[in-house]
C-alpha positions in Angstrom: -0.1 0.0 0.0 1.2 3.5 -0.9 0.8 6.2 2.3 0.9 9.6 2.1 1.5 11.5 5.8 0.1 14.6 6.8 1.6 15.8 9.5 5.6 14.8 10.3 5.5 15.6 13.8 5.8 12.8 16.5 3.1 10.7 15.4 3.3 11.0 11.5 7.2 9.5 12.4 5.8 6.7 14.6 3.2 6.3 11.7 5.8 6.3 9.3 7.6 3.3 11.2 5.0 1.2 11.5 4.0 1.4 8.4 6.9 0.5 7.4 7.1 -2.5 9.7 4.1 -3.4 8.0 5.6 -3.8 4.5 3.9 -0.2 3.2 5.7 2.5 1.2 5.6 6.1 2.5 5.2 8.2 -0.9 5.1 11.6 1.1 6.0 13.1 4.4 4.7 16.4 4.5 4.8 18.8 7.0 4.4 23.0 7.2 5.3 24.9 4.6 5.8 22.1 1.9 3.5 23.8 -0.4 4.9 22.1 -3.7 5.1 18.6 -2.0 1.7 19.1 -0.9 0.1 19.9 -4.5 2.7 17.3 -5.7 0.7 14.4 -3.4 -2.5 15.9 -4.8 -1.8 15.3 -8.7 -0.3 12.0 -7.9 -2.2 10.3 -4.9 -1.3 7.8 -2.6 -3.8 4.9 -1.8 -4.2 6.9 1.2 -3.3 9.6 3.1 -3.2 9.7 7.2 -3.5 12.6 8.8 -2.0 14.0 12.1 -1.9 17.7 11.8 -4.1 20.8 14.1 -7.7 21.2 14.5 -7.1 24.4 12.6 -5.8 22.9 9.5 -8.4 20.1 10.0 -10.7 21.6 7.4 -8.6 22.7 4.4 -6.7 19.4 4.6 -10.1 17.3 4.5 -11.4 19.5 1.5 -8.2 19.2 -0.5 -8.5 15.7 -0.2 -11.9 15.0 -1.1 -12.0 17.0 -3.8 -8.7 14.9 -5.2 -10.6 11.5 -4.7 -7.8 10.4 -2.0 -9.1 8.1 1.0 -8.1 10.3 4.6 -7.5 8.7 8.3 -7.8 11.3 10.2 -6.1 11.4 13.5 -6.4 15.5 14.5 -9.2 15.9 16.8 -11.0 19.2 17.9 -13.1 19.3 14.7 -16.1 17.0 16.2 -18.7 20.5 16.4 -18.5 20.3 12.4 -19.1 16.1 12.3 -22.4 15.9 10.4 -21.2 18.5 8.0 -17.9 16.7 7.3 -20.3 13.4 6.8 -22.6 14.9 4.3 -19.7 16.3 2.6 -17.9 12.8 2.5 -21.5 11.6 1.1 -21.9 14.1 -1.7 -17.8 13.9 -2.6 -18.4 9.8 -2.8 -15.3 10.3 -0.6 -13.8 8.0 1.6 -13.0 9.0 5.0 -12.0 7.2 8.3 -11.3 9.0 11.6 -11.1 8.4 15.6 -11.0 10.4 19.0 -7.9 7.6 19.2 -6.7 4.9 17.2 -5.2 2.7 20.0 -7.0 -0.9 20.0 -7.5 -0.8 24.2 -9.3 2.4 24.0 -11.6 1.2 21.3 -12.5 -1.8 23.5 -12.8 1.1 26.6 -15.1 2.7 24.2 -17.4 -1.2 24.8 -17.0 -1.2 28.2 -17.8 2.3 28.6 -21.4 2.2 26.7 -22.3 -1.2 28.8 -21.0 0.0 32.3 -23.1 3.4 31.5 -26.2 1.7 30.6 -25.7 -0.6 33.7 -25.5 2.2 35.8 -29.1 3.1 35.0 -30.1 0.7 37.8 -27.9 2.5 40.7 -28.5 6.0 41.1 -26.7 6.4 44.1 -23.4 6.9 41.6 -22.1 10.0 40.3 -20.1 9.7 37.0 -17.2 12.1 35.9 -14.2 11.4 33.6 -10.8 12.9 33.9 -7.6 12.5 31.3 -3.9 13.2 31.2 -1.8 14.1 28.2 1.7 15.9 27.5 2.1 19.4 27.7 1.9 19.8 23.8 -1.4 18.6 23.1 -3.4 21.2 21.7 -7.3 20.7 22.8 -8.3 20.0 26.0 -10.5 18.3 26.5 -9.3 15.4 24.4 -11.6 14.0 21.8 -11.0 10.9 23.5 -12.4 12.6 26.4 -15.6 13.9 24.7 -15.7 10.4 23.3 -16.0 8.4 26.3 -18.4 11.6 28.0 -20.9 11.1 24.8 -21.4 7.7 25.5 -22.0 7.9 28.9 -24.6 10.4 27.5 -26.3 8.2 25.4 -26.4 5.5 27.9 -26.7 7.0 31.1 -30.1 9.0 31.6 -29.6 10.8 34.7 -26.7 13.0 32.7 -27.8 15.1 29.9 -24.6 17.6 29.0 -20.8 17.7 29.4 -19.1 20.1 31.1 -15.7 21.0 31.6 -14.6 25.0 31.1 -18.1 26.6 33.1 -16.9 24.0 35.6 -13.7 26.6 36.6 -16.1 29.4 38.2 -18.8 26.8 39.7 -19.7 23.3 40.7 -21.5 21.1 38.4 -25.2 20.5 38.5 -26.5 16.9 38.7 -27.3 16.2 34.8 -24.2 17.4 34.0 -21.2 14.8 33.2 -18.0 16.8 34.5 -15.2 15.9 32.2 -11.4 17.4 33.8 -7.9 17.3 32.0 -4.2 17.7 32.9 -1.3 18.6 30.6 2.3 18.0 31.9 5.5 17.1 30.7 4.9 13.7 28.4 2.7 11.8 29.2 1.4 9.5 26.5 -2.4 9.6 27.2 -4.8 8.4 30.6 -8.3 8.5 30.5 -10.8 7.5 33.5 -14.3 7.1 33.6 -15.3 6.9 37.5 -18.6 6.2 39.3 -18.2 7.4 42.8 -20.9 7.0 45.7 -21.1 7.5 49.2 -19.4 4.2 50.5 -17.3 3.5 47.0 -16.2 4.0 43.8 -15.8 2.1 40.6 -13.1 3.0 37.8 -12.2 2.2 34.3 -8.9 3.6 32.8 -6.8 3.5 29.7 -2.9 4.2 30.0 -0.9 4.8 26.5 3.0 3.6 27.5 3.7 4.7 24.4 2.6 6.9 20.9 3.2 2.9 18.9 -0.1 2.0 19.4 -2.2 5.1 18.2 0.3 5.0 15.2 -0.4 1.0 14.4 -4.2 1.8 15.0 -4.0 4.4 12.4 -2.2 2.1 9.7 -4.8 -1.0 10.2 -7.5 2.0 9.7 -5.9 2.7 6.3 -5.6 -0.3 5.5 -9.0 -1.2 5.9 -10.1 2.1 4.4 -8.7 1.4 1.2 -11.0 0.3 -1.6 -14.2 1.3 0.4 -16.3 4.6 0.2 -18.3 6.1 2.9 -17.9 8.1 6.4 -16.1 5.8 8.9 -14.9 5.5 12.6 -12.3 3.8 13.5 -15.0 1.5 15.9 -16.7 0.4 12.8 -13.5 -1.9 12.3 -14.8 -3.7 15.7 -18.4 -4.4 14.5 -16.9 -7.2 11.9 
């Protein structure tokens, strides 16, 4: 498989290593300011582009790749408020697109556990719920896309929570129906996510901790392998549905 990498920072380099280890060819490694190489990629496209850039760059990259008919695996988060518009554009262009708030296999298994536990907790109203995530100091968005995804799963399954709360809790306490989403940014933390249920007598936490970028990079390559040859709008979790 011939791959283009859009964004050649820490994640881009990790994806390159995993892709080569699986026998794939890296046709392009494109970072900021490489306009000529970008244009060459659009004119002579790879089979798929794996993108880890910046939330501010996402929409422009998406539009260019869809216009060129290049399948796109999007690792950038921070654009999910545009989800419906992006999905509609993929369908309009008959494009090929996959995104993930987190390409870790372990995190995607946590997603399934999270949904099951939230549904189960409807029968135990004494337990309140909150989410916390921790990442390295270079991460641009907060809370992380993964934390938001976990929160939205809880909102979907746990009847007593109806909206997420994070920035507004700097100046007030959460309301009963709000799901608190907290975050920490420090040093080189790879990524930790926790969903906790707490009552007056005990607490229960499901937790995922990343030890390296390799898991995210490998997942992105697996996503690209799965996406090539398909049309449509997908999330990484679709791979786990069989």
